[in-house]
Legacy VTK file of the C-alpha trace (Angstrom):
# vtk DataFile Version 3.0
C-alpha trace
ASCII
DATASET POLYDATA
POINTS 278 float
9.096 -0.575 -7.218
10.498 -0.179 -3.714
7.225 1.314 -2.504
5.432 -1.706 -3.958
7.854 -4.141 -2.326
7.307 -2.396 1.014
3.547 -2.685 0.540
3.749 -6.397 -0.270
5.936 -7.084 2.745
3.614 -5.108 5.022
0.668 -7.213 3.882
2.657 -10.378 4.624
3.978 -9.115 7.968
0.397 -8.641 9.144
-0.275 -12.391 8.865
0.539 -14.989 11.557
1.930 -17.432 9.006
4.816 -17.676 6.562
4.509 -16.056 3.138
7.131 -16.035 0.413
6.757 -14.440 -2.992
8.592 -13.706 -6.222
7.721 -10.802 -8.515
8.967 -9.899 -12.001
7.862 -6.731 -13.769
7.681 -7.931 -17.364
7.939 -4.473 -18.933
11.230 -3.614 -17.192
12.631 -7.018 -16.198
13.001 -5.903 -12.569
12.734 -8.731 -10.014
12.081 -8.775 -6.272
11.251 -11.466 -3.747
10.481 -12.284 -0.137
11.914 -15.657 0.917
12.065 -16.305 -2.797
14.620 -19.116 -2.516
13.248 -20.774 0.626
12.115 -24.345 -0.070
8.435 -24.907 0.758
5.714 -27.429 -0.159
4.833 -26.909 -3.801
1.414 -28.562 -3.676
-0.230 -28.514 -7.110
1.859 -25.688 -8.563
4.274 -28.534 -9.401
1.844 -29.531 -12.148
3.185 -26.721 -14.327
6.510 -28.575 -14.505
4.729 -31.885 -15.171
2.854 -30.253 -18.058
6.060 -28.837 -19.535
7.845 -32.195 -19.200
4.925 -33.718 -21.108
5.254 -31.010 -23.780
8.958 -31.855 -24.048
8.102 -35.530 -24.501
5.639 -34.572 -27.239
8.320 -32.522 -29.007
10.741 -35.453 -28.766
8.152 -37.862 -30.171
7.877 -39.955 -26.988
4.274 -38.864 -26.487
1.523 -37.407 -28.669
-1.079 -34.797 -27.712
-3.848 -36.903 -29.245
-2.797 -40.286 -27.875
-5.548 -41.929 -25.819
-5.172 -42.061 -22.044
-7.441 -44.421 -20.126
-8.278 -43.186 -16.627
-8.297 -46.116 -14.216
-9.208 -46.234 -10.544
-5.521 -46.280 -9.547
-5.560 -42.538 -8.752
-9.270 -41.887 -8.324
-8.920 -42.007 -4.542
-7.608 -38.424 -4.539
-10.157 -35.725 -3.649
-8.707 -33.114 -6.027
-10.462 -32.497 -9.344
-13.428 -34.137 -11.021
-12.249 -37.483 -12.426
-12.624 -38.994 -8.918
-16.381 -38.973 -9.545
-16.305 -40.642 -12.991
-16.708 -44.332 -13.726
-13.195 -45.753 -14.243
-12.094 -46.889 -17.670
-12.957 -43.799 -19.721
-10.493 -42.496 -22.300
-9.434 -38.980 -23.308
-6.632 -37.550 -25.457
-3.474 -36.653 -23.561
-4.001 -32.943 -24.252
-7.396 -33.048 -22.530
-5.996 -34.978 -19.562
-3.230 -32.384 -19.167
-5.811 -29.621 -19.384
-7.826 -31.134 -16.538
-4.623 -31.561 -14.525
-4.130 -27.796 -14.679
-7.536 -26.122 -14.838
-9.257 -28.090 -12.045
-6.074 -29.580 -10.521
-7.296 -33.104 -11.164
-5.044 -35.589 -9.375
-6.297 -38.649 -11.250
-5.203 -36.857 -14.423
-1.927 -35.845 -12.773
-1.064 -39.370 -11.715
-1.548 -40.692 -15.226
0.425 -37.869 -16.890
3.253 -38.177 -14.350
3.476 -41.902 -15.015
3.482 -41.393 -18.777
6.247 -38.772 -18.592
8.211 -40.209 -15.670
9.025 -38.187 -12.549
12.711 -38.516 -13.380
12.077 -36.585 -16.596
10.097 -33.930 -14.706
12.955 -33.559 -12.232
15.566 -33.465 -15.000
13.706 -30.708 -16.845
13.347 -28.663 -13.655
17.040 -28.952 -12.883
18.080 -28.217 -16.467
16.465 -24.762 -16.438
17.850 -23.822 -13.018
15.062 -24.722 -10.581
17.587 -25.403 -7.836
15.146 -25.711 -4.937
12.595 -27.979 -6.612
12.138 -31.694 -5.907
9.433 -33.879 -7.474
8.961 -36.850 -5.124
5.443 -38.108 -5.881
3.176 -38.282 -8.907
0.229 -37.959 -6.542
1.400 -36.966 -3.052
0.340 -39.079 -0.062
-2.229 -37.760 2.395
-0.128 -35.989 5.016
-1.012 -34.310 8.301
-0.169 -30.714 9.090
3.043 -31.630 10.908
4.724 -33.457 8.028
8.427 -32.946 7.362
9.388 -30.708 4.473
11.001 -33.561 2.546
7.907 -35.762 2.858
6.234 -34.069 -0.073
6.959 -32.242 -3.346
8.815 -28.971 -2.785
9.869 -25.849 -4.652
10.615 -22.129 -4.192
8.736 -19.013 -5.335
11.682 -18.019 -7.551
11.883 -21.465 -9.172
8.275 -21.400 -10.307
8.644 -17.779 -11.392
11.543 -18.852 -13.610
9.493 -21.660 -15.152
6.573 -19.344 -15.907
8.927 -16.758 -17.388
10.398 -19.337 -19.778
6.938 -20.533 -20.832
5.927 -16.955 -21.608
9.159 -16.220 -23.464
8.819 -19.527 -25.290
5.508 -18.461 -26.841
7.427 -16.091 -29.141
11.126 -17.007 -28.770
12.270 -20.364 -30.154
15.472 -20.248 -28.070
13.512 -19.878 -24.830
11.199 -22.715 -25.888
14.257 -24.847 -26.625
15.479 -24.368 -23.043
12.290 -26.191 -22.052
12.898 -28.836 -24.718
9.816 -27.503 -26.434
8.564 -25.330 -29.294
6.791 -21.996 -29.556
3.557 -23.780 -30.469
3.726 -26.063 -27.424
4.539 -23.127 -25.136
1.544 -21.285 -26.620
-0.627 -24.292 -25.801
0.737 -24.391 -22.236
0.000 -20.677 -21.831
-3.540 -21.174 -23.116
-4.176 -24.039 -20.703
-2.943 -21.902 -17.790
-5.315 -19.125 -18.917
-8.214 -21.609 -18.767
-7.709 -22.037 -14.993
-11.050 -22.478 -13.188
-9.759 -22.133 -9.590
-9.696 -18.346 -9.456
-10.057 -17.409 -5.789
-6.435 -16.392 -5.197
-4.350 -14.338 -7.647
-7.373 -13.195 -9.740
-9.602 -12.560 -6.705
-9.498 -8.745 -6.716
-8.267 -8.082 -10.232
-10.455 -6.218 -12.741
-12.356 -8.163 -15.375
-9.991 -6.855 -18.047
-7.056 -8.672 -16.416
-6.196 -12.187 -17.583
-4.270 -14.612 -15.372
-2.395 -17.695 -16.580
-1.854 -19.534 -13.315
-1.845 -22.686 -11.222
-2.994 -22.917 -7.628
-1.724 -25.328 -4.992
-3.217 -26.470 -1.684
-1.547 -28.611 0.947
-2.220 -29.671 4.509
-1.017 -26.313 5.818
-0.278 -24.176 2.769
-2.090 -22.273 0.015
-0.182 -21.189 -3.096
-0.730 -19.569 -6.457
1.716 -18.850 -9.272
0.891 -16.979 -12.426
1.443 -14.561 -15.268
-0.864 -11.554 -14.953
-1.824 -9.758 -18.146
-3.405 -6.348 -18.639
-5.905 -7.483 -21.250
-3.594 -9.246 -23.763
-0.306 -7.667 -22.632
1.738 -9.615 -20.022
2.349 -7.265 -17.081
4.019 -9.230 -14.278
4.767 -12.658 -12.882
3.795 -13.259 -9.252
4.216 -16.481 -7.301
2.997 -16.650 -3.689
3.645 -19.507 -1.261
2.240 -19.684 2.264
3.039 -22.240 4.963
1.952 -23.055 8.507
-1.411 -21.396 7.927
-3.773 -22.037 10.870
-6.800 -24.113 10.003
-9.195 -21.452 11.272
-9.333 -17.849 12.423
-12.113 -16.328 14.557
-13.818 -14.819 11.502
-12.839 -17.129 8.636
-10.961 -20.269 7.651
-7.220 -20.350 7.144
-7.828 -21.070 3.465
-9.898 -17.897 3.125
-7.326 -15.794 5.014
-4.473 -16.996 2.801
-6.548 -16.552 -0.355
-7.426 -12.970 0.617
-3.751 -12.226 1.181
-2.766 -13.645 -2.212
-5.529 -11.657 -3.884
-4.445 -8.460 -2.155
-0.812 -9.005 -3.150
-1.818 -9.440 -6.795
-4.033 -6.332 -6.747
-1.262 -4.226 -5.183
1.105 -5.338 -7.969
-1.490 -4.690 -10.675
-2.274 -1.177 -9.458
1.389 -0.228 -9.097
2.707 -1.771 -12.314
-0.153 -0.882 -14.645
0.326 2.825 -13.949
LINES 1 279
278 0 1 2 3 4 5 6 7 8 9 10 11 12 13 14 15 16 17 18 19 20 21 22 23 24 25 26 27 28 29 30 31 32 33 34 35 36 37 38 39 40 41 42 43 44 45 46 47 48 49 50 51 52 53 54 55 56 57 58 59 60 61 62 63 64 65 66 67 68 69 70 71 72 73 74 75 76 77 78 79 80 81 82 83 84 85 86 87 88 89 90 91 92 93 94 95 96 97 98 99 100 101 102 103 104 105 106 107 108 109 110 111 112 113 114 115 116 117 118 119 120 121 122 123 124 125 126 127 128 129 130 131 132 133 134 135 136 137 138 139 140 141 142 143 144 145 146 147 148 149 150 151 152 153 154 155 156 157 158 159 160 161 162 163 164 165 166 167 168 169 170 171 172 173 174 175 176 177 178 179 180 181 182 183 184 185 186 187 188 189 190 191 192 193 194 195 196 197 198 199 200 201 202 203 204 205 206 207 208 209 210 211 212 213 214 215 216 217 218 219 220 221 222 223 224 225 226 227 228 229 230 231 232 233 234 235 236 237 238 239 240 241 242 243 244 245 246 247 248 249 250 251 252 253 254 255 256 257 258 259 260 261 262 263 264 265 266 267 268 269 270 271 272 273 274 275 276 277
């Protein structure tokens, strides 16, 4: 593991921007991190917590997976996802709206789910499981420039999101772990399936073999590119890896900042896969 940690840090040290990560080897339980508890912009990785707060509300009977949600133009100004292009006033079941929130990071979907659940409930769930560096400030974050203050947007830490993913995975088979999320095994299984349906696959899965499966959520901000996921060797969960960048330049001489950060995240995931699958 130490050789792997050294390799991950060397890849990060070669970049002219901040990178923090959290890694858990699921077959041994061993954990490592780089700036794992440093608070950074969460971008859309926060939607994992929103989904789990919605699952909790379903378990408590406050919401239902099949209840209709009407998408209005209130949040269709956001350029993330696909609902921005639809005619307002269409209706989908809550489960489908949550799915779009995760798999294409749809912000119109996110705004509606966050309002249904309540950001206070999302924050309370995060705090209750020990996500000490996470703050949910906005259902849909405002458009911010690159120089925004840290507390102007939603924030988290690599270790916090790693913890949340670990509990979701445990909750798929362990009722006690699901209960920590205020949920059930069946709802955690649904959450895991939705994360596996992710369509934005140019970061953690970028260099992984076709046999690997990744349950993950990306996040993109004005100056940061993130991805957080559970990487499986076929059907067997192998490791959790969350990667958060910040202060990424907009462009490099040979590629965009987005591409450079995505390549780094992909290389980090491949290094973990090769080392931990052996």
